[in-house]
Steps between C-alpha positions, in 0.01 A plus 500: 500500500248238393250353743354169354371590164430856577755777425519713807805707387312744279276593802807566711657707223181708462481573873873573516508748216171662574627606844843574348376769254229609746750602772735662256228727360354550856819678606602645161181698455531720825876532454466621141232758576698626800789568264242688282408709803153387495291577825503200742125531529457443126754217513306337768176504295693365206654193680161416656371412152572131512355453847187698411424282205588174687242571762225402256669318207523153654128504575415632149707236326426211753313295227683604193740203494203259499372652178822551309731237661775556751785491242338766298439710812862479584618604157250790492620627836866472421428673169345778697806528728725507182300782351550727804861425499536593139310829550750585787772473240327754275377758761511560864239769512347505854145462385594215260695323768203525737271355236748224427522406876127485516503269186772291674270460808213388271725234334609380843142423586508243220847379560541412871162328557548282195854416615394413849200301371742308296706415816178384661416286202844341495456419868194302410670284232538136579869515583448789747155438648599257777864613524535785748881517453466563135223756559719689752794486264288638214380794713843577638652492151227732385545737789870493474490583130323836527692602809833423326372686194472819713830446677686437175362816347614708792845345484534556124360858536750573774793371286394682184434833667826471696693523175260703281282745702218525252150394606387460138693183508256349743219546249708321244571215743137474587419460120740201482350335804146554366597353154632188673163468685314544174695220332458272805122535464507310174660196691219504761307174501147505621417241761264225397277561798350847533440658848183694546627704784690824444790589722596876516866541550649825646746728316766519767768235540441247772524126585171313541538192719233281627516504889365225712140519603438688812153592670514871534243760575540873442316809385507496113579868466834466680707312234329709227611825648838366580559384137374833371759679717765253376402580140512869566844485663657298214324711232616822663864416552516439127429872439620694800846354516587583139375851565732533801787334315468753224499789760816365659671438160563132576625293203221365287608135538447522886122496439509163346754377753296596800182360354691178430595488866141557606359241264752229587471543878130518473471181292724308738315631800152402362630158410618447863202666679248283297613214722401699815191393689229763561599500865868574418400772252282658780802523709729646233276714287487790741878523544559465129258792428665715744833434335331584167374828652852599604660392165259723298530791756887499473468501116335836532770631721795338334723636214774244510524253217634201699238543770232493234635159392472370851154644545368335179640167634321545826180627340493199260540250778241629741231649278459143367343401838199714422450315176546149647273577793209623289553232234490211745189630670315536172611159391371345821163675450484358155575146639242534779225609264603283200512804272753719314297819529698635784815502269314727266446746798871457577608591148253786476632658820873462410413637152329805658819557705718492189264725305476774764857494624673693209213748462490600869868487576582670162278790614678520834848467334408801285489703825783318690632154412619438866139552612404214268723262713349646816152440379589136417648457849173630644316244294702226660387643838149423382599138441658490838189642661278241324727217609501614864122547509394180316781252551307339795208435266730275285434165659669175384 
């Protein structure tokens, strides 16, 4: 894809394959260590490594690309990713994997902000500046690329593990995806105009659309707590379901299949709900959260494979309402105050959720994995209570 004189395609490839190998490893690590009979509490600490590092790495590296150049920053970050993947091929020692995940989170702090700053810079080029249609197409293609990267990985992981039930193959697959991203970094072209602002991009997959301007007032803590709960739910399911799947002796490929279902339905749902007005979201968010509560609760009670597939579909559709609700409120606060600082708060809180999720639920799963699901369902009750108490304070 070429837009004017600027090559957009390398950016789309970078986003696509970064998410592609990220989700492969994100599920392969807990599945591998479960097969090695490692304690779920320890696994939870290990998989929290990337989120822990990403809590601070975007802020630490926020000005690095201005000093060394954006292309060099992209090459350095993808080199860091490739280094971690090569280490996985040599050893999967728990401590080493934890350190590599931390290193991965550090490299992410250089990668995503530079990539998103590039998108902002492209939007400011002459052929884009006064053309909202081209700007929307650029952002949609960018968002679609990283979402499709995750979906494709889950599809390929499902197919491979269906025929060969060996989780080590996922580490090999991740290396291939990472190598493609590394090669793509050399085709990256730095925009002529440099943007001074930094944009911190979240780790989880999502579609970012620009909703119409609405005048909305609300207590700031509400969307921040809601997005933290969202991050906690998504981060926890990535650990506690593989633990339960291992206990129930489900086929290895079903993990990738069910996470494919969750990611696909969530991506479509976020895409659709981004078009909702705040008033419409206010009317639907409570019901969607109640459905989310029951889907998680039943996961704790259920032992049937087919029902799990249905529950992941339901969970993916309705948990997305929490994200959309919080995201749009924060975006409107940015617009009203002509700032981007609230997005930083947003990313910090969702990052905290992702960081704490595997640690806390891993500890609970060590005792009883079903209680991890019950704990998550109680957490959704907290979201329901907040929505009931404060929804009247959301005025549009």
